[in-house]
RODO-5763 format. One record per residue (C-alpha): residue in three letters; x, y, z. Coordinates in pm, whole numbers, plus 50000, padded with zeros to 5 digits. Example, Ala and Ser with C-alpha at 12.3 -4.5 7.8 and 13.67 -1.06 7.14 Angstrom:
<sites>
+-----+-------+-------+-------+
:  aa :    px :    py :    pz :
+-----+-------+-------+-------+
: ala : 51230 : 49550 : 50780 :
: ser : 51367 : 49894 : 50714 :
+-----+-------+-------+-------+
</sites>
This chain:
<sites>
+-----+-------+-------+-------+
:  aa :    px :    py :    pz :
+-----+-------+-------+-------+
: met : 05831 : 07264 : 10869 :
: arg : 05825 : 06947 : 10764 :
: ser : 05564 : 06722 : 10762 :
: ala : 05535 : 06441 : 11039 :
: gly : 05405 : 06225 : 10779 :
: arg : 05109 : 05937 : 10799 :
: leu : 05129 : 05772 : 11154 :
: leu : 05211 : 05399 : 11117 :
: gly : 05286 : 05294 : 11477 :
: tyr : 05240 : 05425 : 11846 :
: asp : 05326 : 05279 : 12194 :
: ser : 05315 : 05505 : 12480 :
: ile : 05426 : 05381 : 12863 :
: ser : 05416 : 05574 : 13161 :
: thr : 05521 : 05271 : 13475 :
: asp : 05867 : 05279 : 13580 :
: gln : 06080 : 04963 : 13494 :
: ser : 06209 : 04789 : 13747 :
: asn : 06542 : 04522 : 13783 :
: ile : 06659 : 04585 : 13485 :
: thr : 06934 : 04400 : 13396 :
: ser : 06954 : 04210 : 13071 :
: glu : 06793 : 04418 : 12759 :
: thr : 06399 : 04435 : 12836 :
: thr : 06138 : 04584 : 12532 :
: val : 05938 : 04858 : 12677 :
: leu : 05779 : 05010 : 12404 :
: thr : 05612 : 04873 : 12079 :
: ala : 05490 : 04954 : 11782 :
: ala : 05361 : 04674 : 11573 :
: asp : 05272 : 04572 : 11262 :
: cys : 05341 : 04951 : 11020 :
: val : 05308 : 04853 : 10656 :
: val : 05611 : 05022 : 10514 :
: gly : 05589 : 05044 : 10124 :
: asn : 05913 : 05113 : 09919 :
: his : 05999 : 05452 : 10127 :
: pro : 06146 : 05514 : 10430 :
: val : 06006 : 05582 : 10783 :
: arg : 06113 : 05769 : 11093 :
: val : 06086 : 05639 : 11422 :
: val : 06076 : 05901 : 11727 :
: phe : 06148 : 05806 : 12060 :
: ser : 06078 : 06043 : 12333 :
: cys : 06128 : 06074 : 12743 :
: asn : 06259 : 06166 : 13017 :
: ala : 06423 : 05942 : 13277 :
: ala : 06538 : 05866 : 13582 :
: tyr : 06789 : 05593 : 13595 :
: ser : 06969 : 05461 : 13832 :
: asp : 07185 : 05121 : 13942 :
: gly : 07466 : 05036 : 14225 :
: ala : 07753 : 05011 : 14002 :
: ser : 07774 : 05093 : 13556 :
: gly : 07597 : 05467 : 13608 :
: phe : 07476 : 05446 : 13254 :
: cys : 07160 : 05256 : 13036 :
: ile : 07183 : 05213 : 12684 :
: ile : 06822 : 05257 : 12521 :
: arg : 06825 : 05097 : 12143 :
: ile : 06571 : 05157 : 11892 :
: lys : 06497 : 04797 : 11655 :
: arg : 06296 : 04755 : 11303 :
: asp : 06182 : 04364 : 11435 :
: ala : 06575 : 04196 : 11514 :
: thr : 06783 : 04502 : 11362 :
: thr : 06850 : 04783 : 11590 :
: val : 06855 : 05083 : 11383 :
: gly : 06972 : 05383 : 11639 :
: tyr : 07057 : 05393 : 11968 :
: ala : 07073 : 05647 : 12275 :
: thr : 07286 : 05677 : 12596 :
: ile : 07176 : 05763 : 12946 :
: ile : 07449 : 05827 : 13174 :
: asn : 07384 : 05849 : 13584 :
: asn : 07646 : 05929 : 13819 :
: ala : 07623 : 05881 : 14281 :
: ser : 07517 : 06196 : 14285 :
: thr : 07250 : 06264 : 13951 :
: ala : 07108 : 05903 : 14047 :
: ser : 06697 : 05945 : 13968 :
: met : 06715 : 06258 : 13835 :
: ala : 06488 : 06308 : 13464 :
: val : 06692 : 06319 : 13243 :
: pro : 06509 : 06393 : 12874 :
: val : 06577 : 06192 : 12557 :
: thr : 06454 : 06219 : 12240 :
: arg : 06610 : 06038 : 11922 :
: glu : 06542 : 06043 : 11584 :
: val : 06600 : 05729 : 11347 :
: val : 06537 : 05723 : 11009 :
: asp : 06513 : 05415 : 10860 :
: phe : 06470 : 05224 : 10525 :
: pro : 06369 : 04854 : 10547 :
: ala : 06243 : 04693 : 10204 :
: ala : 05862 : 04740 : 10180 :
: gly : 05728 : 04465 : 10412 :
: thr : 05545 : 04461 : 10791 :
: tyr : 05793 : 04559 : 11085 :
: thr : 05725 : 04550 : 11455 :
: tyr : 06004 : 04914 : 11617 :
: thr : 06085 : 04868 : 11951 :
: val : 06282 : 05078 : 12243 :
: thr : 06458 : 04836 : 12460 :
: phe : 06648 : 04987 : 12745 :
: ser : 06966 : 04770 : 12917 :
: asp : 07206 : 04835 : 13155 :
: gly : 07511 : 04862 : 13159 :
: gly : 07595 : 04588 : 13379 :
: thr : 07396 : 04551 : 13684 :
: thr : 07063 : 04588 : 13796 :
: gly : 06935 : 04910 : 13698 :
: asp : 06571 : 05091 : 13738 :
: ala : 06441 : 05325 : 13465 :
: asn : 06178 : 05563 : 13529 :
: leu : 06077 : 05652 : 13175 :
: ala : 05774 : 05841 : 13277 :
: ala : 06015 : 06114 : 13564 :
: ser : 05863 : 06407 : 13415 :
: gly : 05494 : 06292 : 13462 :
: ala : 05493 : 06265 : 13080 :
: pro : 05496 : 05974 : 12885 :
: ala : 05767 : 05836 : 12716 :
: thr : 05627 : 05749 : 12332 :
: leu : 05723 : 05559 : 12041 :
: ala : 05554 : 05669 : 11737 :
: val : 05660 : 05544 : 11371 :
: tyr : 05574 : 05747 : 11040 :
: ser : 05630 : 05729 : 10680 :
: ala : 05867 : 05973 : 10603 :
+-----+-------+-------+-------+
</sites>
């Protein structure tokens, strides 16, 4: 079994994000001090996403302004607001320094609502030394 490594940063949220129209930051793990080694970034949630037209939401995992990973939630009219488990793990190879890792949501072109804790468990972002 792989060791999780040392926890460098963490955030969680248990509330809905309403009226997402453009890229919106929902989780932030700030001041992650990284040496000359890779880091593992883990995002997990049970999301329910609904909107009027596009039917999808893009999740981005970022190191500062750089996107290091993606996930997509796709819902149609028959599955709108149904909880979808989403877990994304990314190995990032930054230079030594201090970084802020974030999770952002953006809609496919219209206004949408995301419940990141649809099953009652919080959405989480964790950054570990690899």
